[in-house]
C-alpha positions, -999 to +999 in steps of 0.1 A: +189+784+511+203+813+490+238+800+499+229+765+487+214+779+455+246+799+448+267+768+455+247+747+430+248+774+404+286+776+408+289+738+406+268+739+374+292+765+359+323+744+370+307+714+353+306+734+321+343+744+326+350+707+331+335+700+297+357+727+281+387+712+297+377+678+284+375+691+249+409+708+253+423+674+264+408+655+235+420+681+211+456+673+221+452+638+207+442+651+173+477+660+162+507+642+147+528+628+176+558+624+154+562+662+155+564+664+193+592+661+218+573+635+239+591+602+245+562+580+235+550+587+199+518+567+201+488+589+193+469+597+225+458+627+245+485+647+263+491+631+298+494+667+311+460+677+298+445+644+310+459+651+345+444+686+345+410+672+333+410+643+359+423+666+387+396+691+380+370+663+380+384+651+414+381+686+428+346+690+414+336+656+428+351+665+462+331+698+464+299+680+455+305+653+482+313+680+507+281+698+499+260+666+501+275+658+535+267+693+547+231+689+536+228+655+554+245+665+586+225+671+617+234+704+635+243+685+667+269+664+649+292+694+645+298+697+682+330+684+699+326+675+736+350+662+762+335+628+756+344+626+719+375+649+716+401+620+716+382+602+688+377+634+669+414+643+671+425+609+657+400+612+629+412+647+621+449+636+619+440+608+594+417+631+575+444+658+571+469+632+558+443+619+533+433+654+522+469+662+514+481+628+501+451+615+481+453+642+454+491+636+450+484+598+446+456+605+421+477+630+401+505+605+397+479+579+387+466+602+361+500+605+345+504+567+346+470+564+328+479+591+303+511+574+292+496+538+294+522+528+320+499+506+340+516+473+331+552+486+331+561+471+365+541+439+371+566+428+398+560+457+422+574+462+449+603+446+431+616+467+401+636+441+382+661+428+407+658+459+430+633+473+455+640+509+446+644+529+414+680+533+404+699+555+380+694+530+352+656+534+353+658+571+343+661+583+307+692+604+302+690+636+282+656+648+295+649+668+327+645+647+358+608+658+364+599+646+329+609+610+339+581+612+366+555+622+340+565+604+308+588+575+317+563+546+321+583+526+347+593+556+369+557+570+368+542+537+377+566+529+405+562+564+419+524+561+419+524+527+435+549+537+462+529+568+471+497+548+473+514+522+495+527+548+519+493+565+521+476+531+528+501+523+555+497+556+573+459+558+572+453+522+582+471+522+616 
């Protein structure tokens, strides 16, 4: 029980840190956007700070879920036998993919939300007349990576494509 107590105290402290990150995020929306280098000048919180805040919330939620599952698990459920090893290995492969891919899909979604890009591509998987992003969809004069975090169309298509790939791989 001391281990659980320490975990709960740590989670409480991380919850306080999440509140501080939330304030840091909100504070970014309290400045004049016309004096920034961001593409979109609409007053709102920084999509980068929103992503940090939401990513940390996802991490905190994941830790809480993991701890709850550990508290509810019966000791005999942790054993792998010759009878259940095949089923266990299939589940492990899917779980590893999800553990690696879900945070990436979420982070790209946080950027889409942060720049209000949710309705920038209502015809997905078609992007205009094409199925893929082309050179004309990217804004010239800014670094390529910034297109994936501030260009509404590119960020939205990137997020939806990653989510589609994840869904296809985990549902087979």
